[in-house]
N, C-alpha and C positions, 0 to 999 in steps of 0.2 A: 632504643634499648639502653639500659644503664650498663656501663662498662663492668666486666666481670671483676669480682673481688680477687686480687692476687693472693696467693697462698704460699707460705714458706714453712718448711719443717726444719728445725734446728736440732740436731742430734748431739747431745752432750751439753751440760750446763756448767762447764768450767769457765775459765776466764774468756775464752773465745766465744763460746755459745752465749753466756750471760751478757757480755758486752754487745754482741751482735743483736740479741733480742731487744736490748734497751735502745740502741741506736736505730734499729730497723723500724721499730714502732714509732719512734719520733719522726723518722723520715717519711714513713708511709702509714699514717694513722688508720687509713681505711683497710689496710692489709690484714689478712688472717695469718697470724704468726703463732706457731706451736713450738714450744721448747720441751724437749724430752730428756729425761735422765732416769737412772735406775731406782732412785729412792726419792722421798720428799727432799726438797732442796734445803741447804746445799748437800749434795751427795757426799758422804764421808769417805768414800773409797777413791775419789779422784785426786789428782795431783794438786788441783787448785784449792782443795779443802785442807787447810793446814793451820798450825798454831800461829805462825807468822811467816812473812816473806820479806826478803831484802828489797828495798826500793832505792835505786841509784840511777844516775843519769850519765854514767861514764861507760865507754866501750873503747877498745882500740879500733873498732870499725865505726867510721863516721856516720854511715847510714843509720845504724841502730842507735848511735849516740843521739842523733836528732830525734828519733822516735821516743827514746827514753826521757829526754829532756822535756818533750811535750807532755808526756804522762806525769813527770815529776811536778810540773806546774799545777796539774790538777790535784795531785796528792797534797800539795802544800796549801793550795788556795781554793780549790773547788768545794762548794757547799756540800756536795754529795760525798766527798772523799776525805776531807781534811780531819774529820773526827777519828778516822781509822789509822792515821799516819803518825808516827813518832820519829822525830829527827834526832838521832843519837850520835851521828857521825860513824865513820867506818875507816879502818886501816887494813892495808894489804901487805903481807910479807911475801915478797916475790923476788926471784933472782934473775928475771929476764929483761928488766928495764921497762916493764909494762907501764909503771907509774909515770915516767917521763913522756912516754908516747901519748898517754891520756891527757896530760897537761898541755902538750902541744896541740892535741885535737881541740881542747877548749879554746885555745888561742886561734886556731885556724877557723873554727866555727863561730868565733866571736861570742862565746857563751860566758856568762858570769859564773864564777865557781869559787869554792873555798878549799882548794886542794894545795898540798905542798909535799915536798919530800923531806923527811926527817931522819936523823940517824937512829939506828936501832936502840942505842942506849937511852934515847929520849922516851921510848915507849914505856919503860918501867917507871918513869917519873910522872907521867901524865895520868889523868883520869883516875885519881884516887889510888894510884899505883896498883890497879887491878891486874895489869899484865906484867908486873915486875918479874915474874918467873917464866915468861913466855920463851919458848925455844925459837930463837931467831938466828941460829947459827947458819952462816953462809950467806946472809943477806947484808948487803952494804948500805941500803937505804930503804925506808918504809914510805909507802904512798898513803897519805892521810887526806881524807875528804870529809870535812865537817858537815857538808850538805847532803848526806845520805842518811837512811834510817830504815825502819821496818813498818810494815802495815799488818793489822789484824786480818789475816787471810780469810778465815771462815766468816768473820763478821762482815767484811767488805763484800765478799761474794754473795752472802745471803741478802744483804741490802740491795745489791745490784739486781738479783732475781726478783726480790719483792717489789722493787720499783718498776721493773718491766711488767710484772703481773698486774700491778695496779694500773698500768697504762693500757692494759688490754691483751697482753700476751697470755696465751693458754699454756699452762704448765701441765705436762703429762708424765706419769710414772710408768715405766715398763722396761723389760729386758729386750734389747734388739736381737733379732735373729738373722735377717737378711734384707737387702735392698729389694725393692719392687722394680724389676727390669723387664723390658719387653724385647722383642726380636729386632726392633729398630735401634737398639742400643740407647734407649732413653730410660731415665730413672723417674719413677712416679711416686717415690716415697719409701716407706720402710715397713717390713712385717715384724711384729713382735713375737716373742716365744709363745705367747698365749694365742697366737694366730690373728690378733688384731692387726688391721692394716691402717697405717697413717699415710694419707695421700696428700701431695702438695705439688704446686707448679715447680717449685725449686726446693731441692733437698741439700742442706748444708751439713757436712760431717765435721763436727768438732770433737771427734772421738779419740784423739790422741793415740795412746799406746795400744788401743783396741782396734785401730783402723785396719791393719793388715789382715787380721782374722775376719773382720766383717766382710771385706772385699773378697777374700778367699772363700768364705762360706756362701756368698751371694752368687758367684759365678766362677766356680773353681777352674773351668777350662778356658775362660776368657783371659788370656795372658795380658792383653793390653789394659785390662781393668786393674791389675794388681799393683801393689806398692812397689815391689821389686827392690831396687837399691835406693829409693827416694828417702826412706826413713827407717828407723829401727826402734822398737820398743825398748826403752832403757830404764833401769832402776837405780836409785840411790837410797841410802839409809839415813834416817834422821832420828833424833832422840831428844829427850828433855829431862832436866833436873828440876825438882820442886824445891825452891829455896825457902829456908826459914826466915823469920823477921830479922834475925841477927845476920844471916847470910845476905839478905837483901841490902842491909846497911853496908856490908863489906863490899858489895859490888855496885854500890851507888855511883852513878856517873859513867857506867861502863859503856863503851862504844862497841860496835860490831867488829869482830876480828875475822879476817879471811887469811888462812895460811895456804899459800899457793907454791910451796916448795916441794921438791921430790920426797922429802921425809916428813913433811907436815901437810897432809891433804885434808883440809877442812877447817872449820872455825866455829865461833860462837856468836849467837845473836844476843843483843842486850835483853835483860829480863823483862817480861811483861809486867804490868802493874800488879797482877796477882801472883807474881813470883815464879814464873816458869821460864827457865833458861834453855833455849833450844841449841842443840848440837847438830851441825851439818858435816857429814863425811863426804868430801868431794872426790869420790872414786866410784865410778858407775859400773854396771854389769848388764849383760843381756840375759835373755831366757829363751833359748831356741828350742822349738819343738817341730816335729814333722807334721805337716798338714797333709793328710793322706789324699783327700779328694783332689787337691790341686798339685800334688806331688812337689811341694816346696817346703823348705825349712823357713819358719818365720819366728821372730821373737815376739812373745806375748807375756803379759803379766800372769803370774800363777793363778790357778783357779781358786785357790783358798784366799778368801777376802780377809781373813784374820790377820794377814801380814800387812795389809794396807791401812789398818786402823791402829790407833795407839794401843800398845800392849807389849807382850813378850815374845810373840811369834815371829821372830827373825832369827836367822842362823847365828850361832855363837861367834863365828868369825866376824860378823858385822857388829855384834855387841862389843867385841874386843876393840875393833877399830874406832868405835865411838868413844870408848873410854880412853883410848890413846889420844884422841883429839883433845879431850878435856885435860889430860895430864900435860900434853905438850903446850897447850894454850895458857895454862894457869900455873904450872909448876906446883909449889907448895900450897898455893891457894886452892888447889883441887882437893885437898884433904877434907874429908867429911861430905863431899858431894857424891851422891849416889843417883845414878840414872833410874828414873821411875818407869819410863816407857819408851818404846821404839816403834817405828813404822817404816815400810818401804814405800817410796814415792816413785811412780812410773810416769814417763813422759815420752813423747815422740821426738826422737833425736835425728836430725838431718845431717848429711855429710858436711855442709857448710854452717850448720847450726842456725840457718836462716828459716824463716817461717815459710809455710806453704799456704798461700791465700789465693786460690785459683779455681777456675772451672776444671773439671776433668777433661783431658785432651780427647778422649775416645768415648765419652758417655754424656749425652745431652742431659741438661737440667740437674747435674750432679756437681757439687762444689765442695771445696775443702777449706778449713781454717784450722791448721794444726802445725806441728813442728816446733813446739815451745822450747825444746832443747834445754830445759832447766834455767832459762833466763828471762822468760817472757811474761811471768805473772805480773810484773810491775806495770805492764801495758794495759791492765784491766780498764782504766777509765777511758781510754782513747782508741784501742785497737778495733773496736766494733765499727767505728765510723769508716775505716778503710775496708773492712769486710763487706759492709753495705755497698760501698762504691764498687767493689768487685762484683757483687751479685747483680748490679745494675749496669755493668759494662762501663763504668765511669772512673775506674782506677787509673791514676796517672801512669803513663807508659813505663817510666823508670821503676816504679814500685811493682807494676804488673810483671815486668821482666824479672825483677829480683825475687819475687814470690811465686813464680810460675811452677806448675806441676812438672813441666819439662824444662829444665834449665841447666846451665853449666855452673857447677859449684866453684866458688872462689874462696878467698880467705875466710877462716872460721870466725864466727861471732862469739863463740863460747867453747873453744876447742878442748879445754882442760878436762871436760867431762866425757870425752869420747870413750865409749866402752871398750875395755881391753880384757875382760874376763866374763865368764858366764856364771849365773847364780848357782848352778848345780855344782860348780867347782869350789865354792866357798866353804870353808870348814864349818861343819855343823848342819849343813843343808839337809843331808840324807836323814840324819837323826830327827831334825825338826819335822820333815815330811812324814816320818813314821808316827810321830806324836800327833800331828794334825789329822792324819787319816785314821788313827785308832778310835 
């Protein structure tokens, strides 16, 4: 008899799901691989669908620095990725000594780099004096890395899924309802809201901020199945300005700016070729609700999807914070810049900001790839190869331990975005909800 055709269901077509589909089909051409998301790809509601994302190879954590460096090489040189990547350089205003720790990591890991520490007054002289008015009060030195940049997020994600589909991956659209679980604590796939059942030998959840609710809806009384303290759905706000041709000339040569000081939380990405300048506010929030069936409070993205696509449906308090980022980043050069649109971006945030790439400890044939914690998008070209190794039990022990479902949390990989407030407490939230529901 011919061997049975292995089957895989990947739920969520963000960077984890898309990268896994691509690498899985390459590793097992004979396998039946299904990739599911809510809309035609790329899904506009997901965190991975964005105007652009920062691509960098530095961390204070050496483990993630190696991973990022591997991905960075693909962004620069890989035939599939390099057309989406723009190397503009990046500087960080930080008062914790982070820059010097990163430069030491480059040395310890024997990595080539183009980083240096520069005095704050140098910032206003470089790069066409774009940042001459930046608020750098309280910072003694600036970390500058010429080897960083940004990638066209939506374009790269779409190309990844398209390439996976061309290789034989089946893409399905549907709203997830619950996992298909039996009494032996085995997962057989997923049930959609229209009652369609998608069955597979192995089910991989790349469901990010929606994972806690899916598990709670699937088996509310099964405590060992739940997320518990392993991750929390966390949101941040982003915005963009549409630059005129004159403004584009003014910001020519602009690098990425990251403000990581107590009074300056966020920064700017270099403009896209069509003149969109993205603003990132680096101050996150949860959104806790009571899940009645499981009797637990979980953080989930709001049901209204209008807040997760570019528009005006975000609380006024978050709009004010984005405008503050522009003002503090550019000073007088912010005059005449008006934010055109905003969106909320939700991700799964773990206590150590590390990934979860692991089988479930208490449910057979159920696997996870999530925990992006707002820093993992850059791994799109490479992370799928490690997820495929995990699915086949071939992941190197050190990585398996680092990414395990059950693990002891260590130092954070991206701790500055730890949520310290809830969405409902942000000024303007109640008024917005009344408008959205009217």
